[in-house]
C-alpha positions as CSV (number, residue, x, y, z in Angstrom):
1,M,0.7,29.5,8.6
2,R,-1.8,29.4,5.7
3,Q,-3.9,26.3,5.6
4,L,-3.6,24.3,2.4
5,Q,-6.8,24.1,0.5
6,L,-7.5,20.4,-0.5
7,A,-10.3,18.9,-2.6
8,V,-11.3,15.3,-2.4
9,A,-12.6,13.5,-5.6
10,G,-14.7,10.6,-4.6
11,A,-17.0,10.6,-1.6
12,G,-17.1,6.8,-1.1
13,L,-15.7,4.9,1.9
14,I,-12.0,5.8,1.5
15,G,-12.8,9.3,0.3
16,R,-14.8,10.0,3.4
17,R,-11.9,8.8,5.5
18,H,-9.6,11.3,3.7
19,I,-12.2,14.0,4.3
20,E,-12.3,13.2,8.0
21,L,-8.6,13.4,8.3
22,I,-8.4,16.7,6.4
23,Q,-11.0,18.2,8.7
24,Q,-9.0,17.1,11.7
25,N,-5.6,18.3,10.5
26,P,-4.8,22.0,11.3
27,R,-2.4,22.2,8.3
28,C,-5.1,21.9,5.7
29,R,-8.8,22.6,5.0
30,L,-11.4,20.8,3.0
31,A,-12.1,23.2,0.1
32,A,-14.4,21.1,-2.1
33,I,-15.7,17.6,-3.0
34,V,-15.8,16.2,-6.5
35,D,-18.4,13.5,-7.1
36,P,-21.1,13.0,-9.7
37,G,-23.1,10.6,-7.6
38,P,-26.6,11.5,-6.2
39,A,-25.6,11.0,-2.6
40,A,-22.7,13.5,-2.8
41,D,-25.0,16.6,-2.6
42,A,-26.1,15.9,0.9
43,F,-22.7,14.9,2.0
44,A,-21.1,18.1,0.7
45,Q,-23.8,20.2,2.4
46,R,-23.0,18.5,5.7
47,A,-19.3,19.1,5.2
48,G,-20.0,22.8,4.3
49,V,-18.1,22.8,1.1
50,P,-19.0,23.2,-2.6
51,L,-19.7,20.1,-4.8
52,F,-18.4,19.7,-8.3
53,R,-19.3,17.0,-10.7
54,T,-15.9,16.9,-12.4
55,L,-12.3,18.0,-11.8
56,G,-12.7,20.3,-14.8
57,E,-15.5,22.1,-13.1
58,L,-13.4,22.3,-9.9
59,F,-10.4,23.7,-11.7
60,A,-12.5,26.2,-13.7
61,A,-14.0,27.6,-10.5
62,N,-11.2,27.5,-7.9
63,R,-7.8,25.9,-8.2
64,P,-7.0,24.1,-4.9
65,D,-3.5,23.5,-3.5
66,G,-4.0,19.8,-3.9
67,V,-6.4,17.0,-4.7
68,V,-7.0,13.6,-3.2
69,L,-8.2,11.1,-5.8
70,A,-10.3,8.5,-4.0
71,T,-12.3,7.5,-7.1
72,P,-12.7,4.1,-8.8
73,N,-9.4,2.5,-10.1
74,Q,-10.2,3.0,-13.8
75,L,-10.5,6.8,-13.2
76,H,-7.1,7.3,-11.5
77,V,-4.9,7.9,-14.5
78,E,-7.4,10.1,-16.4
79,Q,-7.9,12.2,-13.3
80,A,-4.3,12.4,-12.4
81,L,-3.5,13.6,-15.9
82,A,-6.2,16.3,-15.4
83,C,-4.4,17.4,-12.2
84,I,-1.1,17.5,-14.1
85,D,-2.6,19.7,-16.8
86,A,-3.9,22.0,-14.1
87,R,-0.5,21.8,-12.3
88,V,-2.2,20.7,-9.1
89,P,-0.4,18.2,-6.9
90,A,-2.4,15.0,-6.3
91,L,-2.6,12.1,-3.8
92,I,-3.7,9.1,-5.9
93,E,-5.3,6.2,-4.1
94,K,-3.9,2.8,-4.9
95,P,-3.6,1.2,-7.3
96,V,-2.1,4.0,-9.2
97,A,-3.6,2.7,-12.5
98,H,-6.0,0.1,-13.7
99,T,-3.5,-1.2,-16.3
100,L,0.3,-1.2,-16.6
101,E,0.0,0.6,-20.0
102,A,-2.1,3.4,-18.4
103,G,0.4,3.7,-15.5
104,E,3.3,4.0,-17.9
105,R,1.5,6.9,-19.6
106,L,1.0,8.6,-16.3
107,C,4.7,8.1,-15.4
108,A,5.8,9.7,-18.6
109,A,3.4,12.7,-18.1
110,A,4.4,13.2,-14.5
111,D,8.1,13.1,-15.3
112,A,7.7,15.6,-18.1
113,A,5.5,18.0,-16.2
114,G,7.2,18.0,-12.8
115,V,3.9,18.1,-10.9
116,P,4.2,16.3,-7.6
117,L,2.1,13.1,-7.4
118,L,2.0,10.9,-4.3
119,V,0.5,7.4,-4.5
120,G,-1.6,6.3,-1.6
121,H,0.2,3.2,-0.4
122,H,-0.4,4.5,3.1
123,R,1.5,1.7,4.9
124,A,4.7,3.3,3.6
125,H,4.1,6.0,6.2
126,S,3.8,3.5,9.1
127,P,6.1,4.2,12.0
128,I,6.4,0.5,12.4
129,L,7.8,0.0,8.9
130,A,10.0,3.1,9.3
131,K,11.6,1.6,12.5
132,A,12.0,-1.8,10.7
133,R,13.8,-0.1,7.8
134,E,16.0,1.8,10.3
135,I,17.0,-1.4,12.1
136,I,17.8,-3.2,8.8
137,G,19.7,-0.2,7.5
138,Q,21.8,-0.1,10.6
139,G,22.9,-3.6,9.8
140,K,21.6,-5.1,13.1
141,I,20.5,-8.3,11.4
142,G,23.4,-8.2,8.9
143,K,22.9,-8.9,5.2
144,I,19.3,-9.9,4.3
145,V,19.1,-13.6,3.5
146,G,15.3,-14.0,3.3
147,V,11.8,-13.1,4.4
148,M,8.8,-15.2,5.5
149,G,5.5,-13.3,5.2
150,S,1.8,-13.9,5.5
151,A,-1.5,-12.2,5.0
152,V,-3.9,-14.8,6.2
153,F,-7.4,-13.8,7.4
154,F,-11.0,-14.9,7.0
155,K,-13.5,-12.8,5.0
156,P,-17.0,-13.6,6.1
157,D,-19.8,-14.8,3.7
158,E,-21.5,-11.4,3.7
159,Y,-18.4,-9.9,2.1
160,F,-19.0,-12.0,-1.0
161,A,-22.8,-11.7,-0.8
162,A,-22.5,-7.8,-0.9
163,A,-20.4,-7.9,-4.1
164,P,-20.8,-11.1,-6.1
165,W,-18.0,-10.0,-8.4
166,R,-15.6,-10.9,-5.6
167,R,-16.3,-14.6,-6.4
168,E,-15.0,-14.1,-9.9
169,A,-11.5,-13.8,-11.5
170,G,-9.9,-10.5,-10.4
171,G,-11.9,-10.3,-7.2
172,G,-9.6,-12.5,-5.1
173,P,-6.9,-11.7,-2.6
174,I,-4.1,-11.4,-5.2
175,L,-5.4,-8.3,-6.8
176,L,-7.3,-6.9,-3.9
177,N,-4.9,-7.5,-1.0
178,M,-1.4,-8.5,-2.2
179,I,-0.5,-5.1,-3.6
180,H,-0.3,-3.7,0.0
181,E,2.1,-6.5,1.0
182,I,4.3,-5.9,-2.1
183,G,4.9,-2.3,-1.1
184,N,5.9,-3.4,2.4
185,L,8.2,-6.1,1.2
186,R,10.0,-3.9,-1.3
187,S,10.5,-1.2,1.3
188,L,12.0,-3.7,3.8
189,C,13.9,-6.1,1.7
190,G,14.7,-4.4,-1.6
191,E,13.5,-4.7,-5.2
192,I,11.6,-7.9,-6.2
193,V,12.9,-9.2,-9.6
194,A,11.0,-12.5,-10.0
195,V,7.9,-14.2,-8.6
196,Q,6.4,-17.7,-8.7
197,A,3.0,-18.6,-7.3
198,F,0.6,-21.5,-6.8
199,A,-3.1,-20.7,-6.2
200,S,-6.0,-22.7,-4.9
201,N,-9.8,-22.3,-4.7
202,A,-10.3,-25.5,-2.8
203,A,-11.6,-23.9,0.4
204,R,-14.6,-21.9,-1.0
205,G,-14.8,-23.3,-4.5
206,F,-15.4,-20.0,-6.1
207,A,-14.0,-19.2,-9.6
208,V,-11.4,-17.0,-8.0
209,E,-8.4,-18.0,-5.8
210,D,-8.8,-18.0,-2.0
211,T,-5.3,-19.1,-1.1
212,V,-1.9,-18.4,-2.7
213,A,1.7,-19.6,-2.0
214,I,4.2,-17.2,-3.4
215,N,8.0,-17.3,-3.9
216,L,10.0,-14.1,-4.3
217,R,13.5,-13.3,-5.6
218,F,15.0,-10.0,-4.6
219,E,17.6,-8.0,-6.5
220,N,20.1,-8.3,-3.6
221,G,19.9,-12.1,-3.8
222,A,17.6,-12.6,-0.9
223,L,14.6,-15.0,-1.3
224,G,11.1,-14.8,0.2
225,T,8.0,-16.9,0.8
226,F,4.6,-15.5,1.3
227,L,1.2,-17.2,2.2
228,L,-1.9,-15.3,1.2
229,S,-5.4,-16.4,2.0
230,D,-8.8,-14.8,2.7
231,T,-10.3,-18.1,4.0
232,A,-7.7,-19.0,6.6
233,A,-8.9,-18.4,10.2
234,S,-5.7,-16.8,11.4
235,P,-4.6,-13.4,12.7
236,R,-1.3,-13.3,10.9
237,S,-2.0,-10.3,8.7
238,W,-0.9,-6.7,8.9
239,E,-4.3,-5.4,9.9
240,Q,-4.6,-7.9,12.8
241,T,-1.0,-7.4,14.1
242,S,0.0,-3.8,13.5
243,Q,-2.7,-2.2,15.8
244,E,-2.8,0.7,13.4
245,N,-6.5,0.3,12.3
246,K,-8.7,0.0,15.4
247,D,-11.5,-1.5,13.3
248,Y,-9.7,-4.8,13.4
249,A,-9.2,-7.1,16.4
250,S,-5.4,-7.2,17.0
251,Y,-3.0,-9.7,18.6
252,D,0.2,-8.3,20.0
253,D,1.9,-11.8,20.1
254,E,1.6,-12.4,16.3
255,D,3.8,-11.3,13.4
256,C,3.2,-11.2,9.7
257,Y,6.9,-10.8,8.5
258,V,10.1,-12.3,9.7
259,I,13.2,-10.8,8.0
260,T,16.3,-13.0,8.4
261,G,19.9,-11.8,7.9
262,D,23.3,-13.4,8.4
263,M,23.5,-11.8,11.9
264,G,20.0,-12.2,13.2
265,S,16.3,-11.7,12.5
266,L,13.6,-9.1,13.0
267,A,9.9,-10.0,13.5
268,V,7.4,-7.4,12.3
269,P,5.3,-5.8,13.8
270,T,6.2,-7.1,17.3
271,M,9.7,-5.8,16.6
272,R,11.4,-8.8,18.3
273,L,15.1,-9.0,17.5
274,K,17.2,-12.0,17.9
275,T,20.8,-11.2,17.0
276,Y,24.4,-12.4,17.4
277,A,26.8,-9.8,18.9
278,R,29.8,-11.0,16.9
279,K,30.3,-13.0,13.7
280,E,32.3,-15.4,15.7
281,D,29.3,-16.2,17.9
282,R,27.1,-17.4,15.0
283,S,26.0,-20.9,15.5
284,W,22.8,-22.7,15.9
285,W,24.3,-24.2,19.1
286,K,24.7,-20.7,20.6
287,P,21.9,-18.5,22.0
288,F,20.8,-15.2,20.5
289,E,20.8,-11.9,22.2
290,R,17.1,-11.0,22.4
291,S,15.5,-7.5,22.5
292,V,12.4,-5.7,21.4
293,A,12.6,-2.4,19.5
294,Q,10.3,0.3,20.8
295,V,8.0,1.8,18.2
296,E,5.1,4.3,17.9
297,R,1.8,2.7,16.8
298,S,-0.3,5.3,15.1
299,D,-2.5,5.7,12.0
300,P,-0.3,5.8,8.8
301,L,-3.1,7.6,7.0
302,E,-2.6,10.6,9.3
303,H,1.1,10.6,8.6
304,Q,0.4,10.3,4.8
305,L,-1.7,13.4,4.9
306,D,1.1,15.3,6.7
307,H,3.5,14.1,4.1
308,F,1.2,15.2,1.3
309,C,1.1,18.7,2.8
310,D,4.9,18.7,2.9
311,V,5.0,17.6,-0.7
312,I,2.6,20.4,-1.8
313,A,4.7,22.9,0.2
314,G,7.8,21.8,-1.6
315,N,9.4,20.5,1.6
316,A,9.5,16.9,0.6
317,Q,9.6,14.6,-2.4
318,P,6.8,12.0,-2.6
319,L,7.7,8.9,-0.5
320,V,5.7,6.7,-2.9
321,T,6.1,7.9,-6.5
322,V,4.0,7.0,-9.5
323,R,6.8,4.7,-10.6
324,D,6.8,3.0,-7.2
325,G,3.0,2.5,-7.3
326,L,3.3,1.1,-10.8
327,Q,6.0,-1.4,-9.8
328,N,3.7,-2.6,-7.0
329,L,1.0,-3.2,-9.5
330,R,3.4,-4.9,-11.9
331,I,4.5,-7.4,-9.3
332,T,1.0,-8.1,-8.1
333,E,-0.1,-8.8,-11.7
334,A,2.9,-11.0,-12.2
335,I,1.9,-13.1,-9.2
336,A,-1.6,-13.5,-10.7
337,E,0.0,-14.5,-14.1
338,S,2.4,-16.9,-12.4
339,A,-0.5,-18.6,-10.5
340,R,-2.4,-18.9,-13.8
341,T,0.5,-20.3,-15.9
342,G,2.8,-21.9,-13.5
343,T,5.8,-20.0,-14.8
344,I,8.4,-17.8,-13.1
345,I,7.7,-14.2,-14.0
346,D,10.4,-11.5,-14.4
347,T,9.2,-8.4,-12.6
348,R,12.0,-5.9,-13.4
349,I,10.9,-2.6,-15.0
350,G,10.7,-3.1,-18.7
351,A,10.0,-6.8,-18.5
352,T,6.9,-8.2,-20.1
353,V,4.3,-9.6,-17.7
């Protein structure tokens, strides 16, 4: 089988992780790095691949089978459009765009050109989420009634000292962290059609929020609550419960989502199920049947790369499309707007945020 030739644009932290994964995967080979920064020369030499300053230079010299765009957010749309023009499939790191308007332009261009674009919401490739979707789809917990979620963790002082912009508006957990959770919740519970949020900066006193309480309305009628905080000393976040990223300490007795249905509930990622066997058994006076669903715990970034190879080969459609990525951004920005204005925000496609 011919190895797919992949280029990576952006040799920063996430770009280097993509490079590492490409080098480890027998299905593909690192063909080039695209980065105008002064440190990129030495890195490309160590990787043994040519370095290009721009995608234009790359495409003029050698058209790869695919490109991973791991560049700053404001470059994503411009560079994805360049990949479309060159008819090269791209994996675009999240967020797909820096503004909703730019994302809409990319959606239109991608739809018209038919060039495959995969958005890098890597948790969508998590075996844990896949198993949770399977359980919900099988009807084991019945019709979804609601979800209780959390992403509560403590970012140390040096996190803010290293990048003072994180103390200012736009640098808080809504825009930096919540977009991951939105992708997860949409995949588990369905489309989110409205949000309402309250934000506080009382813990740190920075100009940006440190804690947010969020209400969610889903298209299927289910409701959700979500607590987000980067100053809460708690392990109830995806990173600290899923065991997928070994850089984080993890706790196998904690969950970050509990999805409730009219026949039972599923806790994620412990995958603990509490269900009634029959509708006639449903009563808070009666015990649940308890079980734990078995699931593989592995790095979703590895699965995402395999999926990207399948997309390039024409064997799969992108699991996370540009439109999916744009909707995740739309909902995240709506949460920020609701926290600022105190209003309920309609998040349906075509609604004004």
